[in-house]
C-alpha positions as CSV (number, residue, x, y, z in Angstrom):
1,M,-8.0,8.8,-0.3
2,L,-11.5,8.0,-0.9
3,N,-11.3,4.6,0.5
4,T,-9.6,5.9,3.9
5,I,-12.9,8.5,4.3
6,E,-15.2,6.3,3.5
7,R,-13.8,3.6,6.4
8,V,-13.7,5.9,8.6
9,V,-17.5,7.5,7.6
10,C,-19.0,3.8,8.4
11,F,-17.0,2.8,11.1
12,A,-16.7,6.0,13.2
13,E,-17.6,5.3,16.9
14,E,-20.1,8.7,16.9
15,T,-22.1,10.6,14.6
16,V,-18.9,13.1,14.5
17,I,-15.6,12.2,13.5
18,T,-12.8,12.7,15.6
19,G,-9.0,12.3,15.4
20,R,-8.5,8.9,16.6
21,D,-11.2,7.4,14.2
22,V,-9.3,9.3,11.1
23,A,-6.0,7.3,12.9
24,T,-7.1,3.9,13.2
25,W,-7.7,4.2,9.0
26,L,-4.7,6.2,7.8
27,P,-1.6,4.4,7.0
28,K,0.8,4.3,9.6
29,A,3.2,6.5,7.7
30,S,0.9,9.5,7.7
31,L,0.7,9.8,10.7
32,V,4.7,10.3,11.1
33,P,5.2,14.0,11.9
34,P,7.8,15.3,9.4
35,T,11.6,14.7,9.9
36,L,14.5,14.9,7.9
37,S,13.8,11.6,6.2
38,T,10.2,13.3,5.2
39,A,11.3,17.1,4.2
40,P,11.2,18.3,0.9
41,S,14.7,16.3,-1.2
42,D,17.5,17.9,-2.2
43,A,16.0,17.8,-5.5
44,L,13.9,20.9,-4.8
45,Y,16.4,23.2,-3.3
46,E,17.7,22.4,-7.0
47,L,15.1,24.8,-8.7
48,Q,14.4,28.1,-8.6
49,L,12.7,29.8,-6.0
50,K,9.5,30.7,-8.0
51,E,9.3,26.9,-9.4
52,A,9.9,25.3,-5.8
53,T,7.6,27.5,-3.9
54,T,4.9,26.6,-6.6
55,Q,5.5,22.9,-6.1
56,N,5.4,23.2,-2.3
57,T,2.5,25.3,-2.5
58,N,0.8,22.7,-4.8
59,E,1.9,20.0,-2.2
60,F,0.6,21.4,0.8
61,Q,-2.8,23.0,-1.0
62,R,-3.5,19.0,-2.0
63,R,-2.9,17.9,1.6
64,Y,-5.0,21.1,3.0
65,C,-8.0,20.0,0.6
66,E,-7.3,16.4,1.5
67,R,-7.8,16.5,4.8
68,L,-10.5,19.6,4.8
69,L,-13.0,16.7,2.5
70,L,-11.8,14.2,6.0
71,R,-13.4,16.9,8.6
72,T,-16.1,18.0,7.0
73,G,-17.2,14.2,5.8
74,G,-17.0,15.1,2.1
75,N,-19.3,17.5,2.5
76,L,-18.5,20.1,0.0
77,K,-20.3,23.1,1.6
78,K,-18.8,22.4,5.0
79,A,-15.5,22.9,3.7
80,I,-16.4,25.6,1.4
81,A,-17.4,27.6,4.7
82,H,-14.4,26.1,6.7
83,S,-11.7,27.5,4.0
84,G,-13.3,30.1,3.4
85,Y,-12.8,30.3,-0.4
86,S,-15.9,30.9,-2.3
87,D,-18.1,27.8,-4.1
88,R,-16.1,28.5,-7.2
89,G,-13.0,28.9,-5.8
90,L,-13.0,25.5,-4.0
91,K,-14.5,23.9,-6.9
92,E,-11.9,25.4,-9.2
93,L,-8.8,24.4,-6.5
94,F,-10.5,20.9,-6.5
95,G,-10.4,21.0,-9.8
96,R,-6.5,22.3,-10.5
97,L,-5.4,19.5,-8.0
98,G,-6.8,16.5,-9.4
99,L,-9.5,16.0,-6.2
100,R,-13.1,15.3,-8.1
101,K,-16.3,15.7,-6.0
102,D,-16.7,12.0,-6.3
103,E,-13.9,11.4,-4.7
104,S,-15.3,12.3,-1.2
105,P,-17.9,10.8,0.4
106,A,-21.8,11.7,-0.1
107,E,-22.4,15.5,0.4
């Protein structure tokens, strides 16, 4: 993820990063919309609802935070403002998800 963000920031044609800039550097598989082949596996439905919900919530939060960092160019203050989370709340969420501040471009 860090390499992708760095490439987008370094090679963007303008000072504002657009979806086109991001799409240029993302692996093609990440651009494929969800289908039956990319939908949650049947194993998810073997879990109890609470556990399945937790797994899906964690995965959504990780994707949201990764894209949030990408959209804000790794600027944590902008990410906090956009997310609606408190400074402490977003930093705790990043920590819980294993996302480190030093994985994003400089603020």
